[in-house]
VONU-126209 format. One record per residue (C-alpha): residue in one letter; x, y, z. Coordinates in pm, whole numbers, padded with zeros to 5 digits, always signed. Each point is the difference from the previous one (the first is absolute). Example, Ala and Ser with C-alpha at 12.3 -4.5 7.8 and 13.67 -1.06 7.14 Angstrom:
% VONU-126209
a+01230-00450+00780/s+00137+00344-00066/
//
This chain:
% VONU-126209
m-02386+10605-12684/g-00078+00311-00193/p-00261+00079-00276/r+00075-00230-00360/i+00150+00236-00242/a-00161+00031-00360/r+00205-00125-00259/r-00109+00347-00172/a+00158+00189+00229/q+00340-00164+00052/r+00045-00008-00361/i-00014+00407+00036/e+00400+00067+00050/p+00100+00279+00228/f-00030+00396-00110/y+00411+00045+00027/v-00054+00363-00069/m-00218+00037+00346/e+00259-00239+00140/v+00335+00228-00101/a-00227+00335+00100/k-00082-00170+00344/a+00364-00046+00029/a+00105+00332-00083/g-00241+00094+00242/a+00117-00141+00307/l+00369+00083-00095/a-00125+00387-00072/q-00133-00049+00378/e+00363-00049+00105/v+00172+00268-00119/a+00139+00212+00253/q-00126+00358+00032/g+00260+00230-00240/e+00062-00309-00238/r-00137+00004-00359/p-00329-00105-00014/m-00175-00245-00190/i-00080+00051-00384/f-00246-00237-00149/l+00040-00044-00353/n-00181-00274+00021/i-00381-00004-00006/g-00190+00128-00321/e-00222+00252+00145/p-00010+00403-00092/d+00139+00236+00249/f-00284+00246-00093/t-00328-00062+00152/a-00343+00101-00141/p-00050+00323-00088/p-00152+00263+00190/l-00340-00013-00220/v-00011-00387+00042/q+00053+00063+00412/e-00271+00267+00021/a-00239-00278-00159/a+00063-00261+00212/a-00064+00239+00291/r-00350+00111-00149/a-00088-00371-00019/v+00080-00056+00343/r-00175+00302+00109/a-00340-00065-00222/g-00013-00372+00113/a+00057-00106-00305/s+00127-00337+00065/q-00251-00275-00038/y+00086-00288-00246/t-00014+00110-00360/q-00060-00255-00283/a+00232-00318-00042/t+00131+00181-00314/g+00022+00332+00139/l-00134+00355-00006/p-00146+00079-00299/w+00139+00320-00062/l+00325-00096+00114/r+00019-00286-00276/e-00126+00308-00270/r+00351+00184+00115/i+00231-00284-00102/s-00201-00047-00330/g+00050+00416-00041/w+00370-00070+00100/y+00055-00263-00210/a-00111+00258-00343/q+00152+00261+00139/r+00321-00147+00060/f+00052-00230-00282/g-00296+00086-00239/i-00179-00370+00062/d-00339-00059+00106/v-00038-00236+00276/p-00371-00024+00088/a-00095+00067+00431/r-00196-00315-00062/r+00359-00215-00073/i+00160+00155+00307/v-00016-00183+00369/v+00114+00212+00317/t+00205-00231+00219/a+00203+00022+00300/g+00306+00062-00143/a+00163-00162-00267/s+00062-00290+00220/a-00395-00075-00039/a-00038+00048-00347/l+00287-00268-00065/q-00191-00216+00250/l-00282+00004-00174/a+00080-00032-00335/c+00211-00306+00100/l-00268-00157+00143/a-00291+00103-00238/l+00229-00185-00328/i+00247-00232+00138/e-00069-00382+00103/a+00181-00230+00154/g+00340-00108-00146/d-00024+00288-00261/e+00300+00136-00084/v+00109+00368-00073/l+00303+00131-00133/m+00173+00312+00139/p+00349+00171-00063/d+00309-00089+00198/p+00079+00223+00173/s-00372+00155+00117/y-00208+00135+00346/p-00040-00361+00198/c-00332+00088+00128/n-00105-00054-00341/r+00074-00329-00024/h-00105-00049+00376/f-00373+00088-00141/v-00030-00271-00260/s+00143-00229+00261/a-00219+00052+00227/a-00267-00047-00265/e+00146-00335-00027/g+00160+00091-00300/t+00346+00002-00090/a+00236+00245-00089/v+00264-00055-00315/l+00309+00252+00009/i+00120+00019-00305/p+00390+00162+00001/t+00014+00293-00154/t+00356+00228-00114/a+00057+00344+00031/e+00013-00004-00411/e-00382-00121+00086/r-00028+00324+00209/y-00086-00308+00263/q-00374-00056-00179/l-00140-00250-00155/s+00004-00016-00377/a-00286-00167-00239/a+00248-00257-00125/k+00113-00101+00380/v-00418-00033+00075/e-00066-00168-00317/a+00294-00286+00070/a-00067-00050+00431/w-00427-00068-00101/t-00068-00303+00104/p-00351-00162+00030/k+00015+00100+00392/t+00030+00370-00071/r-00243+00235+00066/g+00138+00325-00115/v+00277+00250+00154/l+00019+00265+00269/l+00220+00267-00145/a+00095+00328+00196/s+00072+00359-00217/p+00171+00163+00136/s+00174-00247+00210/n+00096-00072+00340/p+00329-00073+00059/t+00096+00145-00320/g-00181+00333-00115/t-00062-00131-00315/s-00237-00008-00259/i-00108-00247-00257/a-00020+00192-00347/p-00361+00014-00077/d+00063-00203-00368/e+00082-00288+00230/l-00244+00010+00232/r-00231-00007-00278/r+00137-00290-00172/i+00055-00200+00357/h-00355+00070+00044/e-00105-00127-00347/v+00188-00317+00084/v-00201-00081+00278/r-00349+00120-00099/a+00077-00273-00338/r+00056-00244+00292/g-00270+00060+00207/g+00159+00159+00258/i-00017+00282+00232/t+00234+00341+00013/l+00045+00190+00309/i+00172+00331+00060/d+00140+00168+00304/e+00008+00332-00120/i+00014+00107+00415/y+00290+00247-00145/l-00133+00082-00341/g-00040+00390+00147/l+00367+00022+00075/s+00090-00080-00339/h+00279+00226-00112/d+00001-00089-00388/e-00230+00073-00269/a+00116-00329-00200/y-00135-00209+00291/g-00225+00223+00256/q-00320-00165-00154/s-00250-00229+00116/a-00049-00312-00103/l-00417+00039+00026/a+00081+00145-00362/i+00071-00351-00189/d-00386-00126+00076/e-00250-00048+00237/q+00116-00340+00109/i+00295+00163+00196/i-00024-00041+00361/s+00153+00309+00147/i+00105+00010+00389/n+00112+00328+00126/s-00033+00244+00318/f-00023+00332+00177/s+00359-00090+00211/k+00308+00095-00240/y-00112+00300-00256/f-00285+00105+00274/n+00204-00039+00298/m-00292-00153+00202/t+00216-00372+00139/g-00163-00008+00329/w-00337+00088-00158/r+00004-00330-00186/l-00251+00060-00271/g+00090-00097-00380/w-00196-00155-00286/l-00043-00212-00228/v-00127-00019-00377/v-00193-00259-00156/p-00161-00095-00285/d-00420-00004+00009/a-00032-00346+00076/l+00247-00024+00285/v-00176+00306+00226/p-00258-00180+00164/v+00248-00304+00070/v+00241+00222+00138/e-00310+00193+00198/r-00125-00332+00140/l+00357-00055+00168/a+00043+00362+00137/q-00343-00016+00171/n+00113-00336+00200/l+00343+00035+00037/f+00038+00372+00035/i-00325+00173+00002/c+00104+00323-00140/a+00366+00174+00013/s-00013+00269+00290/t-00216+00264-00044/i+00187+00293+00118/s+00305-00029-00204/q-00248-00041-00307/h-00145+00307+00073/a+00348+00177+00062/a+00091-00129-00294/l-00268+00174-00210/a+00222+00294+00066/c+00308-00161-00216/f-00153+00119-00324/e-00054+00348+00069/p+00249+00264-00227/d+00211+00065+00263/s+00063-00334+00137/l+00115-00148-00318/a+00188+00290-00059/e+00131-00111+00319/y+00089-00316-00075/e+00133+00108-00294/r+00268+00201+00148/r+00055-00312+00240/r+00090-00191-00313/a+00236+00251-00147/e+00181-00022+00351/f-00015-00384+00012/r+00168-00003-00350/a+00262+00290+00102/r+00108-00216+00257/r+00063-00341-00211/d+00190+00273-00206/w+00242+00091+00253/f+00009-00347+00179/i+00034-00268-00238/p+00348+00108-00145/q+00121+00078+00334/l-00099-00336+00055/q+00223-00127-00319/s+00303+00190+00095/l-00012-00181+00353/g+00068-00341-00214/l-00404-00059+00088/h-00089-00020-00371/v-00330-00018-00126/p-00075-00187-00307/v-00312+00195-00130/v-00105+00342+00155/p-00331-00010+00111/d-00290+00208-00200/g-00229-00012+00267/a-00066-00051+00379/f+00249+00076+00242/y+00223-00276+00031/a+00368-00064-00130/w+00102-00389-00059/a+00352-00013+00021/d+00296-00287+00005/c+00220+00046+00335/t+00174-00344-00089/a+00343+00275-00066/v-00040+00187+00313/a-00121-00338+00210/r+00281-00142-00126/a+00261+00263+00091/w-00176-00061+00331/g+00095-00312+00027/i-00370-00178-00049/g-00064-00247-00273/g-00222-00269-00073/a-00331-00043-00219/d-00200+00230+00266/a+00250+00293+00047/s-00207+00255-00007/w-00172-00138+00370/d+00312+00038+00150/f+00042+00291-00162/a-00256+00184+00083/f+00038-00104+00351/e+00371+00125+00018/l-00096+00328-00178/m-00245+00064+00330/k+00286-00080+00225/r+00263+00227-00220/a-00211+00285-00109/h-00333-00032+00161/l-00175-00035-00290/a-00278-00247-00070/v-00088-00124-00307/t-00176-00341-00146/p+00229-00296-00132/g-00085-00157-00349/r-00200-00332+00251/d-00320+00105-00024/f-00031+00053-00433/g+00111-00337-00095/a+00241-00242-00074/d+00204+00085-00307/q+00286+00170+00123/t-00190+00229+00227/g+00260-00100+00256/r+00210+00254-00141/f-00235+00296+00002/v-00070+00238+00267/r-00367+00212-00073/f+00068+00393+00149/s-00352+00225-00012/t+00067+00345-00127/a-00352+00074+00211/s+00245+00192+00256/s+00053+00353-00003/m+00277+00153-00222/a+00162+00090+00328/q-00027-00369+00108/l+00172-00131-00288/e+00268+00253-00006/e+00106-00093+00366/a+00003-00386-00117/v+00202+00091-00270/a+00249+00109+00205/r-00034-00273+00212/l+00054-00254-00289/k+00342+00264-00084/a+00123-00058+00319/c-00053-00383+00046/a+00164+00014-00370/g+00257+00180+00134/
//
């Protein structure tokens, strides 16, 4: 008899993005020499790596032996650099003392949930939304309550829906702006109204802002931290700063929460990677920031080219994303033409697409329950050449 598995572990559903990735990787290994290699538009990972100054900073830290533990809250000068970025990019004052450097946004979410969620608490989230966010709530013995959203709402919650869904068990909201999988953001005025509803009920407002640096529309590209000091923001060096495997992120919390999060971080993580922290200091050098902005423009150009191509092929994108690097496309018409139907058609469609076109995308199953079986998520984080080849293969399948 094997070990007894804790109920909290049993509540965590598979991360289907990664399950599909494993299947795509296995199929890619079977592709005969000379056949079309697999194109991976399923994982939300920039094709850019950390820019030169960041790589050089990491190498210097290794050579200097700068690899001892840091404070649990992170290198003080890195927290200062992050604070300066908020002032320069968004025009807001976020004191370094409220910034906690973490082992990726995942650690930031875990720390925030453990600090604020009691067993039985409910946290409101939009459907669709990033699956791991609801699992962090579950791991803290809370329950994620998914609220269906529509294209007219940009697949985001509204103050009215938050107010209508609030119960005595509700602890607060966990939102993402821009969102994965839709790439859509919450309008600042609506976000302010949501926060007012939450505060009036003594709740918490957590905002996943890991794609904030990759906003493409000034109307939406503003940090929720501009609202007030009670907002809790999760951010990351993975997406805008192109440091996915370096596992570095940060959390911005109210002053009163800093010692609580620090105590948890000391016990659970000790600190984030010291080498990664030293490297990240170079993210904020003028040359690095200029390179990041050049790359942001490239991501926007990819979006502007790719989404009309999907639309022309019958893969309808109901809302053009204003940030991140995703396209949330309704595949039901194409799936039906291929003889695929049912409530979870996108799952079979994704695997059929792998076989027919050697093209990997993510079915909607991961992201919620309300009509997500109609949708697939394309990642536009790959190069323009890869996107062009993907479209050519989609057209060949349609023909």
